[in-house]
N, C-alpha and C positions, 0 to 999 in steps of 0.2 A: 542550523538545518541547511543555510545557503552553501557552508562548505562540502558535506554529503551530496546535495540536490547536484552542485557542480561538476564533481565527481563521477555520479552517475549520468550524469549528460554526457560524457566524455566517452560513455560505453555505448557502443554500436546498436547491442541488444536494447537496452534500456532506453535509448534516445530516441528509439522509433515509435514509442507509445505516446500518443497526444490524444486529448477529448476532440471528437470532432463536435458538430453542429447539433446533433440529436444529444449525444452526452450533455451538452451544456446548455441544451432546452431543459432536459430533466434535472440539472441541479438548478436552473432558475425556477423551475415549478414546484419542486418539493422543498428548495431551501437550504443554504450550508447545513444548517444544526440538524436536518433530518440527514443529510448524507453524512456528515459525521458520526450520529448515532449508526448510521449501518457500517459505516468503518470501525466502529467499536465492537458491533456484533460479529463482523468478517471475523476480525483479529480474536477475539474472545473463541469463537466455535473452531476457526478454522486452522489459526496460526498459534496461539496460545498453550495448547495441551503440550506435555511433555513427549508424549509418543504418538506423530499423526501416522496413521496405516499408509495414507497415501500422499506422504509429502513429496512435493514437487509437481504433485498434479492435483490439488485440492482449490486452487485458485484460477477461473477461467479468465481466458486473455481477451474477453469482450463482454457484451451484454451489461454491463453496470460500469460507471465511474470510477469507483473505488477499486474494481478490478485493475483496471486498465492502471492506475495510480500503484496499486501494490507491484506490478510488475515493472513499472518505470523506477520505484523507489527500491526494488530489491528486499520487498516486504511481504512476498509472494508465497513463499516457504522457508521452513525453519533451516534449510542448507543454505539457501541465497540470505538468508538473516542474519546466519551466522557468518559467511563468508564478507561481506559488506559493513556489518554492524557489530558484529563479534560476540552477539549474543551465543550463550552456548547450545549445543545441541540436547535434546534428550532429558530437558528441564525445562519446565511449568516456567511462562514467561511471567515474572514480576509486576505489579501495577505501574512501577517507572516503565518499565519495558513496555508494556503494552501503551500505555500515554506517549511515549516516544513514537512508535510506531503509528498511532493515529495519527499525532502530531506533524509529523513527517507526509502521510498520504493526504493530508489535508493542505500541507505547505503545498506540495505539487499541485494540487487542485486548484489552489487558488492562483499559482502562479499561471496556470492553463488559462484560467478563466481571464486574467489580465491581461493577457496576449492579443 
């Protein structure tokens, strides 16, 4: 995870995403397990299907820490996932791929909390 997060941090676009105080309070109130479940749900519904009609527009850039994490980790849409992580387009994500994405999102969130 550290290798890909390091590469992503060198992207001017990806590196601008940060958790703010409101996000960190929300995470503290909900707990990391709840945030992880949100990530699982978002990935399953918005990212995992083989064909996403609004690909590239399905993940807001704010209003939830997971959304910010998805943009920071290039897991916001299938095109970004294909470019940065090599998962094929137009193919449903398998369990291992979904787990990788959720773990990457949570790793980024944890690093943000620890800063």
